[in-house]
C-alpha positions as CSV (number, residue, x, y, z in Angstrom):
1,M,7.6,-16.1,11.1
2,A,4.2,-16.9,9.7
3,L,5.5,-19.5,7.3
4,A,7.6,-21.2,10.0
5,N,4.8,-21.5,12.4
6,V,2.3,-22.7,9.8
7,A,4.8,-25.4,8.8
8,V,5.1,-26.5,12.4
9,L,1.3,-26.8,12.8
10,Q,0.9,-28.7,9.6
11,S,3.6,-31.2,10.6
12,Q,2.0,-31.7,14.0
13,W,-1.3,-32.3,12.2
14,G,0.2,-35.1,10.2
15,Y,1.0,-33.4,6.9
16,K,4.3,-33.9,5.1
17,V,5.8,-30.5,4.6
18,L,8.7,-29.0,2.7
19,I,10.0,-25.5,3.5
20,V,11.9,-23.8,0.7
21,D,14.0,-20.7,1.5
22,W,13.8,-18.8,-1.8
23,D,14.5,-15.5,-0.1
24,L,18.0,-15.5,-1.7
25,E,18.8,-11.9,-0.9
26,A,18.1,-12.3,2.8
27,P,18.2,-16.0,3.6
28,G,17.9,-17.5,7.1
29,I,14.6,-19.2,7.8
30,E,16.6,-22.0,9.4
31,N,17.1,-19.7,12.3
32,Y,13.6,-20.4,13.5
33,F,14.5,-24.1,13.7
34,Q,18.0,-23.9,15.1
35,D,17.1,-26.1,18.1
36,Y,15.7,-28.8,15.9
37,L,18.2,-29.1,13.1
38,P,21.3,-31.3,12.8
39,P,24.4,-30.0,14.8
40,E,26.5,-29.5,11.7
41,N,26.9,-26.1,10.1
42,V,23.6,-25.6,8.3
43,S,24.8,-22.5,6.4
44,S,27.2,-24.7,4.5
45,Q,24.4,-26.9,3.2
46,K,23.7,-26.7,-0.5
47,G,20.3,-25.3,-1.4
48,I,18.2,-23.4,-3.9
49,I,20.9,-21.2,-5.5
50,D,23.1,-24.2,-6.0
51,I,20.3,-26.3,-7.4
52,L,19.4,-23.5,-9.9
53,E,23.0,-22.6,-10.8
54,K,24.0,-26.1,-11.8
55,K,20.5,-27.5,-12.5
56,L,21.0,-30.2,-9.9
57,S,18.3,-32.9,-10.0
58,N,19.3,-34.5,-6.7
59,W,17.6,-31.9,-4.6
60,Q,16.5,-34.7,-2.1
61,D,20.2,-34.9,-1.0
62,F,20.2,-31.3,0.2
63,R,17.1,-31.5,2.5
64,L,17.5,-31.0,6.2
65,I,15.3,-32.8,8.6
66,I,13.6,-30.7,11.3
67,K,13.0,-32.8,14.3
68,L,10.1,-31.3,16.1
69,P,8.5,-32.4,19.3
70,Q,5.0,-34.0,18.8
71,S,5.5,-34.0,15.0
72,R,3.4,-36.6,13.3
73,A,4.9,-36.3,9.8
74,R,8.3,-35.3,8.4
75,L,9.2,-31.7,8.1
76,H,12.1,-30.9,5.7
77,L,13.9,-27.7,4.8
78,L,15.7,-26.7,1.6
79,T,17.9,-23.7,2.5
80,A,18.8,-20.8,0.2
81,G,22.2,-22.4,-0.4
82,D,25.8,-22.7,0.8
83,R,26.5,-19.4,2.5
84,G,30.2,-19.5,1.7
85,A,32.3,-16.5,0.5
86,D,30.9,-16.8,-3.0
87,Y,27.2,-17.0,-2.1
88,L,26.4,-13.4,-2.8
89,S,28.2,-13.4,-6.1
90,K,26.3,-16.6,-7.1
91,V,23.0,-14.8,-6.3
92,R,23.9,-11.6,-8.1
93,N,25.3,-13.4,-11.2
94,F,22.4,-15.7,-11.6
95,D,20.8,-14.7,-14.9
96,T,17.1,-15.6,-14.7
97,P,16.2,-14.7,-18.3
98,S,19.1,-16.8,-19.7
99,F,18.1,-19.6,-17.3
100,Y,14.7,-19.7,-19.0
101,T,15.7,-18.9,-22.6
102,K,19.0,-20.7,-23.0
103,S,19.0,-23.5,-20.4
104,E,15.4,-24.7,-20.5
105,G,15.0,-23.4,-17.0
106,G,11.2,-23.5,-17.2
107,I,11.2,-27.2,-17.8
108,F,13.7,-27.6,-14.9
109,I,11.4,-25.6,-12.5
110,E,8.4,-27.5,-13.7
111,T,10.1,-30.8,-12.9
112,L,11.1,-29.6,-9.5
113,R,7.5,-28.5,-8.9
114,D,6.0,-31.8,-9.9
115,E,8.5,-33.8,-7.8
116,W,7.8,-31.6,-4.7
117,K,4.1,-32.0,-5.1
118,K,4.3,-35.8,-5.4
119,T,6.5,-36.0,-2.3
120,Y,4.8,-33.6,0.1
121,D,1.3,-32.5,1.1
122,Y,2.4,-28.9,1.4
123,I,5.3,-27.0,0.0
124,L,5.8,-23.6,1.7
125,V,8.1,-21.3,-0.3
126,D,9.5,-18.2,1.5
127,S,10.2,-15.5,-1.1
128,R,10.6,-11.8,-1.4
129,T,7.9,-9.9,-3.1
130,G,8.6,-9.7,-6.8
131,I,7.4,-10.6,-10.3
132,T,10.7,-10.3,-12.2
133,D,14.0,-12.1,-12.0
134,I,14.5,-14.9,-9.6
135,G,11.7,-13.9,-7.2
136,G,9.2,-14.0,-10.1
137,I,9.6,-17.8,-10.3
138,C,7.9,-18.0,-6.9
139,T,5.0,-15.8,-7.8
140,I,4.3,-16.9,-11.4
141,Q,5.4,-20.5,-12.1
142,L,5.6,-22.3,-8.8
143,P,2.5,-21.5,-6.8
144,D,-1.0,-22.8,-6.7
145,I,-1.7,-20.3,-3.9
146,L,0.0,-17.0,-3.5
147,V,-0.1,-15.7,0.1
148,L,0.3,-11.9,0.2
149,L,1.7,-10.8,3.6
150,F,1.5,-7.0,4.0
151,T,1.5,-4.3,6.7
152,A,-0.7,-1.3,7.1
153,T,1.3,1.0,4.8
154,K,0.5,2.1,1.3
155,Q,3.8,0.8,0.0
156,S,3.3,-2.6,1.4
157,F,-0.4,-3.0,0.8
158,Y,-0.6,-1.7,-2.8
159,G,2.7,-3.3,-3.6
160,A,1.2,-6.7,-2.6
161,I,-1.9,-6.0,-4.8
162,S,0.4,-5.1,-7.7
163,V,2.4,-8.3,-7.4
164,A,-0.8,-10.4,-7.4
165,E,-2.1,-8.6,-10.5
166,K,1.1,-8.8,-12.5
167,A,1.6,-12.5,-11.4
168,N,-1.8,-13.3,-12.8
169,L,-1.0,-11.6,-16.1
170,A,2.4,-13.3,-16.4
171,R,0.9,-16.7,-15.4
172,Q,-1.5,-16.6,-18.4
173,K,1.6,-16.7,-20.7
174,L,3.0,-19.9,-19.2
175,P,3.2,-22.8,-21.6
176,Y,1.9,-25.1,-18.8
177,D,-1.6,-25.9,-17.7
178,R,-2.5,-24.0,-14.6
179,L,-5.7,-23.2,-12.7
180,N,-6.3,-19.5,-11.8
181,L,-3.8,-18.3,-9.3
182,I,-5.5,-17.9,-5.9
183,A,-4.1,-14.9,-3.9
184,V,-4.8,-14.9,-0.2
185,P,-4.2,-11.4,1.5
186,I,-2.9,-11.6,5.1
187,P,-2.6,-8.3,7.0
188,S,0.4,-8.8,9.3
189,R,1.8,-7.0,12.4
190,F,-1.6,-5.6,12.8
191,D,-2.1,-3.6,16.0
192,S,-5.8,-2.8,16.7
193,Q,-5.3,-2.1,20.4
194,T,-3.3,1.1,20.7
195,E,-4.7,2.8,17.6
196,F,-8.2,1.5,17.3
197,K,-9.6,4.2,15.0
198,L,-6.7,3.9,12.6
199,S,-6.9,0.1,12.5
200,Q,-10.6,0.3,11.5
201,E,-9.8,2.8,8.8
202,W,-7.1,0.4,7.4
203,L,-9.4,-2.6,7.6
204,G,-11.9,-0.6,5.6
205,R,-9.3,0.3,3.0
206,F,-8.2,-3.4,2.8
207,S,-11.8,-4.6,2.4
208,R,-12.5,-2.1,-0.4
209,D,-9.3,-2.4,-2.4
210,L,-9.0,-6.2,-2.2
211,S,-12.4,-6.8,-3.8
212,K,-11.0,-8.0,-7.1
213,I,-8.6,-10.4,-5.4
214,Y,-11.3,-11.8,-3.1
215,S,-13.8,-12.2,-5.9
216,N,-11.8,-15.0,-7.4
217,W,-12.4,-17.4,-4.5
218,L,-14.2,-15.9,-1.5
219,P,-17.8,-17.1,-1.2
220,K,-20.3,-14.3,-1.5
221,S,-21.8,-15.4,1.8
222,V,-18.6,-14.3,3.6
223,S,-17.8,-10.6,3.8
224,K,-14.3,-9.4,3.0
225,L,-14.2,-7.6,6.4
226,A,-15.0,-10.9,8.2
227,M,-12.3,-12.7,6.3
228,L,-9.7,-10.0,7.1
229,Q,-10.7,-10.2,10.8
230,I,-10.2,-13.9,10.8
231,T,-6.9,-14.0,8.9
232,Q,-5.0,-11.0,10.1
233,I,-1.8,-11.7,12.1
234,P,-1.9,-9.5,15.3
235,Y,1.1,-7.6,16.5
236,V,2.5,-9.2,19.7
237,S,5.5,-7.3,20.9
238,Y,7.1,-10.3,22.6
239,F,7.4,-12.2,19.4
240,S,8.8,-9.3,17.5
241,Y,12.3,-10.0,19.0
242,G,14.4,-12.8,17.6
243,E,13.2,-15.9,15.7
244,K,10.6,-17.5,17.9
245,L,8.0,-20.2,17.2
246,P,4.9,-19.3,19.3
247,V,3.1,-22.5,18.4
248,L,5.9,-24.4,20.1
249,E,6.8,-22.0,22.8
250,Q,3.3,-21.5,24.2
251,G,1.2,-24.0,22.3
252,K,-0.8,-23.8,19.1
253,Y,-3.6,-22.2,21.0
254,M,-1.4,-19.5,22.4
255,Y,-3.3,-16.4,21.3
256,S,-7.0,-16.3,20.6
257,K,-8.7,-13.0,19.7
258,V,-11.7,-11.9,21.8
259,R,-13.6,-9.1,20.1
260,I,-15.4,-6.7,22.4
261,F,-18.3,-4.9,20.7
262,V,-19.3,-1.7,22.4
263,A,-22.6,0.0,21.9
264,S,-23.3,3.3,23.6
265,P,-24.9,6.7,22.8
266,G,-23.2,10.0,23.0
267,D,-23.9,10.7,26.7
268,V,-21.6,8.0,28.0
269,V,-18.4,8.8,26.1
270,E,-16.5,8.8,29.4
271,E,-17.6,5.2,30.1
272,R,-16.7,4.1,26.6
273,N,-13.2,5.6,27.1
274,R,-13.0,3.7,30.4
275,V,-13.7,0.4,28.5
276,K,-10.8,1.1,26.2
277,L,-8.5,1.8,29.2
278,V,-9.6,-1.4,30.9
279,V,-9.0,-3.5,27.7
280,E,-5.5,-2.0,27.3
281,E,-4.7,-2.8,30.9
282,L,-6.0,-6.4,30.6
283,N,-4.1,-7.0,27.4
284,R,-0.9,-6.1,29.3
285,S,-1.8,-8.4,32.3
286,V,-4.6,-10.9,32.7
287,A,-5.4,-11.4,29.0
288,H,-1.7,-11.8,28.2
289,R,-1.4,-14.6,30.8
290,L,-4.5,-16.3,29.4
291,R,-3.1,-16.2,25.9
292,L,-5.8,-13.8,24.7
293,I,-5.9,-10.6,22.7
294,L,-8.9,-8.4,23.5
295,E,-9.9,-6.1,20.6
296,I,-12.6,-3.4,20.8
297,L,-14.9,-3.0,17.8
298,D,-17.8,-0.9,17.0
299,W,-20.9,-3.1,16.9
300,R,-22.8,-1.2,14.2
301,T,-19.8,-0.8,11.9
302,H,-19.0,-4.5,12.0
303,V,-22.4,-6.3,12.5
304,A,-25.5,-4.3,11.8
305,P,-27.4,-5.5,8.7
306,L,-28.6,-3.3,5.9
307,M,-32.1,-2.1,5.9
308,G,-34.7,-4.8,5.3
309,R,-32.2,-7.6,5.2
310,P,-32.8,-10.7,7.4
311,D,-31.0,-11.0,10.7
312,E,-28.9,-13.9,9.4
313,V,-26.7,-11.3,7.6
314,I,-25.0,-10.4,10.9
315,F,-23.5,-13.8,10.9
316,E,-22.3,-13.4,7.4
317,Q,-20.8,-9.9,8.0
318,A,-19.0,-10.7,11.2
319,P,-18.9,-14.4,12.3
320,I,-19.1,-14.3,16.1
321,G,-16.4,-16.1,17.9
322,N,-16.8,-18.2,21.0
323,G,-15.2,-15.6,23.2
324,D,-16.8,-12.5,21.8
325,I,-18.4,-10.0,24.2
326,F,-21.1,-7.3,23.7
327,I,-21.0,-4.3,26.1
328,G,-24.0,-2.0,26.1
329,I,-24.0,1.2,28.1
330,L,-27.0,3.5,28.6
331,W,-27.8,6.5,30.7
332,A,-30.4,9.0,29.5
333,R,-30.2,8.8,25.8
334,F,-30.8,6.0,23.3
335,G,-28.9,7.3,20.3
336,T,-30.2,8.4,16.9
337,P,-32.5,6.5,14.5
338,S,-30.7,3.8,12.5
339,G,-33.2,3.3,9.8
340,T,-33.1,-0.5,10.0
341,I,-35.9,-2.9,10.7
342,D,-36.6,-4.8,13.9
343,P,-37.1,-8.4,12.7
344,L,-39.1,-9.1,15.8
345,T,-41.7,-6.4,15.1
346,G,-41.3,-5.5,11.5
347,S,-41.1,-1.8,12.5
348,S,-38.2,0.5,12.2
349,F,-35.8,0.8,15.2
350,L,-36.3,4.2,16.8
351,F,-32.8,4.4,18.2
352,G,-29.4,2.9,17.2
353,T,-28.4,1.5,20.6
354,E,-31.7,-0.5,20.7
355,E,-30.9,-2.0,17.3
356,E,-27.4,-3.0,18.5
357,F,-28.7,-4.7,21.6
358,V,-31.5,-6.5,19.8
359,F,-29.1,-8.0,17.2
360,A,-26.6,-9.0,20.0
361,Q,-29.4,-10.7,21.9
362,Q,-30.6,-12.5,18.8
363,A,-27.1,-13.7,18.1
364,W,-26.9,-15.0,21.7
365,Q,-30.3,-16.7,21.5
366,K,-29.4,-18.3,18.2
367,I,-25.7,-19.4,18.7
368,G,-25.0,-18.8,22.4
369,R,-22.7,-15.8,21.8
370,P,-21.7,-13.0,22.2
371,Q,-21.6,-12.7,26.0
372,I,-23.8,-9.7,26.8
373,L,-22.8,-7.2,29.5
374,L,-25.3,-4.4,29.9
375,Y,-24.8,-1.4,32.1
376,R,-27.2,1.4,33.2
377,C,-26.0,4.7,34.7
378,V,-28.4,5.9,37.4
379,R,-26.7,9.2,38.4
380,P,-28.9,12.3,38.1
381,V,-29.2,14.1,34.8
382,N,-28.9,17.9,34.4
383,P,-32.5,19.0,33.6
384,D,-31.2,21.5,31.0
385,E,-29.7,18.6,29.0
386,L,-32.6,16.2,29.4
387,D,-34.5,14.8,26.4
388,F,-37.6,13.4,28.0
389,S,-38.5,11.3,25.0
390,Q,-35.2,9.6,25.0
391,L,-35.2,9.1,28.7
392,H,-38.7,7.6,28.5
393,R,-37.5,5.2,25.8
394,V,-34.5,4.2,28.0
395,Q,-36.9,3.5,30.9
396,N,-39.2,1.4,28.7
397,F,-36.2,-0.5,27.4
398,F,-35.1,-1.5,30.9
399,D,-38.7,-2.3,31.9
400,E,-38.7,-4.9,29.0
401,M,-35.7,-6.5,30.8
402,S,-38.0,-8.1,33.3
403,P,-38.6,-11.9,33.0
404,G,-41.8,-11.5,31.1
405,G,-40.6,-8.5,29.0
406,K,-39.5,-8.2,25.4
407,Y,-35.8,-8.5,26.2
408,P,-35.5,-10.6,29.4
409,S,-31.9,-9.9,30.6
410,L,-29.8,-8.9,33.5
411,Y,-28.0,-5.6,33.8
412,Q,-25.8,-3.7,36.2
413,T,-26.3,-0.2,37.5
414,Y,-23.6,2.3,38.4
415,E,-23.4,5.9,39.4
416,T,-19.9,7.2,38.5
417,A,-17.4,6.5,35.7
418,E,-15.0,5.1,38.3
419,D,-17.7,2.7,39.6
420,F,-18.4,1.6,36.0
421,E,-14.7,1.0,35.3
422,H,-14.5,-1.2,38.4
423,R,-17.5,-3.2,37.4
424,V,-16.6,-3.7,33.8
425,R,-13.1,-4.7,34.7
426,E,-14.4,-7.3,37.2
427,H,-16.9,-8.6,34.7
428,L,-14.5,-8.8,31.8
429,I,-12.0,-10.7,33.9
430,K,-14.6,-13.3,34.8
431,V,-15.8,-13.7,31.3
432,I,-12.3,-14.2,29.8
433,F,-11.4,-16.6,32.6
434,D,-14.5,-18.7,31.9
435,Y,-13.8,-18.6,28.2
436,S,-10.2,-19.6,28.7
437,K,-11.1,-22.6,30.9
438,E,-13.7,-23.7,28.3
439,R,-11.2,-23.3,25.5
440,L,-8.5,-25.3,27.3
441,S,-10.9,-28.1,28.1
442,R,-12.1,-28.1,24.5
443,N,-8.6,-28.4,23.2
444,F,-7.7,-31.2,25.6
445,Q,-5.2,-29.2,27.8
446,P,-6.5,-30.3,31.3
447,D,-3.2,-29.4,33.0
448,L,-3.4,-25.8,31.8
449,A,-7.0,-25.7,32.8
450,K,-6.1,-26.7,36.4
451,E,-3.4,-24.0,36.5
452,L,-6.0,-21.5,35.3
453,D,-8.3,-22.5,38.2
454,K,-5.5,-21.7,40.6
455,L,-5.0,-18.4,38.8
456,T,-8.7,-17.6,39.0
457,A,-8.8,-18.4,42.7
458,A,-5.8,-16.1,43.3
459,S,-7.4,-13.2,41.5
460,H,-10.5,-13.2,43.8
């Protein structure tokens, strides 16, 4: 699905694109384009296995034209081959080593590669993972960039790393000039909503174990974690059924990710859990209709800088998107010391939640995001559980929220967890509605923006 949708976007953007179905063991990428292909039987069209078996130089004659709506450049497809009764035997009997050693297959592949590159802006090759036999052609000789799609399983993830490492070694033995192979890791089917803690653990694993691959091309100013957040393909259950093209079905801006950073000390665990419930509910309802995916993240894990480093590092660690939201929740505690430095005063932060809010506010002042939603619980505290020093710090913090204070900001008060849930739901809906209207206007979709206004009015 990823390759098919990328090809559609590139064609709509005006690039000449060739799709090559090299997944010979399980072909069928044409199914994504069944409404846009010629009416004749596509499965009988000659393709890759026929080209390789007979070393056919007239590959241009086997291309299928994909006629897309709003396409600004040609989009062509080379199928896996004629899916007649002898297709499987042709695939099984194709001897890749003999093809290279006895039939000058390397020269033939190199010629194909050169002709494709001269004819198209992008060639997207769909191939099974592999570094030997016929799949190895796609990971070793053909690519300039190797895209590694993997899921959150050890078999898939470490298998992808192994393919990249072995492809690089084998590539060094090629008798052709090649730049270093760039491998781009893409976590796919990644669900950070229902299993938030597990998703963060896996992102940490990805970030740590992909260091060598990223070091070949990722600028040092961009963190691995930030790149993973940007490039991951989220799991959307609707598109897991059948062969769909989301970029055509609901527009190329169908799903935007809105990250919700939550900062809260240990005395408001119930409220934090309510935020998660509200986000899950909105993802099933309002956010889904607005083509958004809301994702809860821990602010300190993803954003807070290292001790003594300048505040700009937060933008390097986790580039803040247009729709991102910061939710701060306080009652009678301010958290534990973080050990980091307040860039406004040069002194150490006394409490972690203060640090989180300060950096969120600095980001907002500097780049206009994230949206900040701050809540203060005003229900009475059990005297036996009261820490007067922390309570005093919380009170001073909110005193600084006044117009002439250190952190001039607005905040909401609440008494019960149910009251908080109602308020945060109402505020999140307003923020994501506003963001969606701005996004649609920015992307020149005024008709959808008008429909969103009607939806907004109906929700109030």
